[in-house]
N, C-alpha and C positions, 0 to 999 in steps of 0.2 A: 516572442517573449524570450528573455535571456535564459531561463532555466530549460526551456524546450524550444530550441531555435527552429525546429521543423513545424512547430504548431503556431496557429493564430489563436486569438481569443475565441473566435468562432469554433475552432477545433476543440478547445478546452471546454467550452460550455456544452457542446454536443456530447463530448465524452462524459461529462458529469451527468447530463440528463439521461444518457443511455444507462449509466450505472444505477441511477435512481430508479429508472423504469424496470431494470432487471431485478432490483431489490423488491419493488412492489409486486412484480410478477411472481417471485419466489415465495414471498410471504403469503400472498393471496391465492397462489396456485393458478394463476391465469397467464396467458401469453403476454410477453412484453410488447411495448408499442412497436409499430413498424419503423422503418428507417427514418432518421431525423430529417427535418426540413432543411433546405439549403439557405433559405432566407434568414438573415440575422434576427429580425424581429420575431419571426416564428420560432427560431431556435431558442431564443431567450425566453419566449413565452412557454415553450415546452419545458424548459428547465424549471421555470417557476411553478408550473403545474405539477411536475413530478416531485418537486421539493415539498409541496403541500401534501401530495399523496403519500409520500414516504413517512411524513410526520404522523399521519393517521395510522399507517400500517405498523409503525413501531410502538403504537400504544398497547399492543398485545403484550402479555406477560413475557419477560425475558427468556423463560425456559420453554416457550412454545416452539415445537420442532417445525422446520421448514425444509423444503427440498433444496438440494444443492445443484447449482448450475455448473459447478467446477469439475474438471477432470478428476476422477477418483471418487467423486461424490462424498460420502461421509456425512455424519450428523452435523447439521447446522441448527442453530436456534435463532430466534429473534434477537436475543442478546448479542450473539456473535455477529449478526448482521449489523447491529448498531455499532459495535466496535469497529468492524470493517469500514463502515461509512465514515466514522469519526476520523480515521487515519487517512482514508482516501481524500476526504475533504481538506484535511489539514495540509497534506502534501501539495494538493492542487491550489490551495490558497497561496502557498509560496510561489507557485508558477504564475498565478494571476498577478501577484504583487510585483513579480520580476518584470512585468510588462510596463510598469509605471516608470516615468522619467527618473524619479527618486524613490526606489522601493523602501518601505518602512523596515526598521530593524526588528522584525518579528522573531521572537524566541519562544519556544514552547517549554512549559514547566517540566521539571525533571520527571515527575510522576507520569505525565502524559507521554513524554518522549520514550521513557522506559517501556511503557505499555505498547507503544508503537513498534519498538524494536522487537519485543517479544511476539507481537502479533505478526510481524513480518517473518520472523524466523520459525514460528510454529504453524503459521497458516499458509503463507505463500511458498516458502522454500521447500517444504516436504512434498509439494505437488509437482515437482519438475524432475526430469531425468537429467543427469549431468554427464559430462565427458572429461572430467578431471578427477584426479586423486589428490587428496590432501585434507588437512585439518585447519579450520579457521576458528580463531578465538575472537570473540567480540566482548569488549570491556567498556562499560559505561556506568558512571556513578559507582554504586556499591553492588552492581550486578554483573554477571558474566555468563556467556553462552559459548558452547563449543559445537561447531557444526562439522560433521564428518562427511567428506565427499568421496564417493567411490564410483568410478566410471561405469555408466550403464545402470546405475541404481538411483533411487530417490535419496536426497540428502537426509541425514538424521542428526538429532542432537545426541552427543555422546561425550567421549573423553579422548585424550591423546595429546602428544606434544604438538604445538601449533606450528604450521608452516607459514601462516599469516596471522598477524594480530591487528585488529582494528580497535582503536581505543580513543577516548576523548569524552567530552561532556555528553550527557544523554542527547541533547539537542543535535550536536554535531554528528554523533554516530547514527542517529535516526535519519538525518539528511543523507549521510554517506551511503547507507544501505539503499536508500531510494534514488541514489544517483543525482542528488541536488548539491549545489555548492556548499562546502563545509570546511571545517578546520580539524577534522578527525585525523589521527595518525595511523599510518599503515606501515607495518614492519614485516618484511618477509616476501613471499611470492605473491605480488600484487595481481598476477594473472588469475588467482583463485577468486577474485571478486567477480569474474565473469559469470560463473554459474549461480552467483547470488544476486545478479543484477535484477533490478525491479522489472516487472513485466511491462 
């Protein structure tokens, strides 16, 4: 697939099914499923089964606390898991569509893309140590975020003159942060995108 040249559709479906399984496990406090099957039909069936299971798990009230499988732990809720899955699925939808001979011109609504940018910068980025120093400003629509990078420390949202500015429509900035094809503008030290790169 064009967006992820090292992946096949089988890899994508397996990845999504594993993510859904982990979500169900976290919400229900049970172990996740074992390793995914190698057969395509079985992998697709596993994804479909996990899709149905996560729909049931997410029926719990949004404020229900759940255990975190991520480094650093921290409080998670069913509502935050639903948000995480919404953006995980949205980005991988683009990947699946990129495997088509003529991918559709999918664009995400500003309100959704802005939430995705915020989720990426407040959920993923603070969970990693970086080896760069600098300040990255992200501008999309009527919102802006400033990420402060200090070598050996977790990134934080803060203030300061930007060494790199990423700007554009909410949809393009959303894609840029996740490393998907985009038309966002980058001005400054582009190497500072490395510590922000999607997992």
